C-alpha positions in Angstrom: 0.0 0.0 0.0 1.2 3.5 -0.8 2.1 5.9 1.9 -0.2 9.0 1.9 2.9 11.3 1.6 4.1 9.6 -1.5 3.2 11.1 -4.8 2.3 9.2 -8.0 4.9 9.2 -10.7 2.4 11.1 -12.9 2.1 13.9 -10.3 5.9 14.1 -10.0 6.3 14.5 -13.7 3.5 17.0 -14.0 4.9 19.1 -11.2 8.5 18.8 -12.4 10.1 20.5 -9.4 11.4 17.3 -7.8 12.9 16.2 -11.1 14.6 19.6 -11.6 16.1 19.4 -8.1 17.4 15.9 -8.6 19.0 16.9 -11.9 20.6 20.0 -10.5 22.0 17.9 -7.6 23.3 15.3 -10.0 25.1 17.9 -12.1 26.7 19.5 -9.0 27.9 16.1 -7.9 29.4 15.3 -11.3 31.2 18.7 -11.4 32.6 18.1 -8.0 33.9 14.6 -9.0 35.6 16.0 -12.1 37.1 18.8 -10.1 38.4 16.5 -7.3 39.8 14.0 -9.9 41.6 16.7 -11.8 39.5 16.2 -14.9 38.5 19.0 -17.3 34.9 19.5 -18.5 33.5 20.9 -21.7 30.9 23.7 -21.7 29.1 25.6 -24.4 29.9 29.4 -24.4 29.0 32.0 -27.0 28.3 29.3 -29.6 31.6 27.6 -29.0 33.0 24.5 -27.2 35.2 25.6 -24.3 37.4 23.3 -22.1 37.5 24.2 -18.4 40.4 23.2 -16.3 39.5 21.6 -13.0 40.5 24.8 -11.1 38.0 26.7 -13.3 35.0 24.5 -12.5 32.5 26.2 -10.3 30.6 24.0 -7.9 27.8 25.5 -5.8 
């Protein structure tokens, strides 16, 4: 039986906020792992691909 506080998957997708929060958290974790491991990342800036050195990666 479902707990009353649990939302259905349809409600979660309709609302979107929990999914957005989970994606933002996952991105921040991935950025932190790259930075800690000393690996660069690629970002899109002004219509161009730019490589960021680990020390340039901003993690919130």
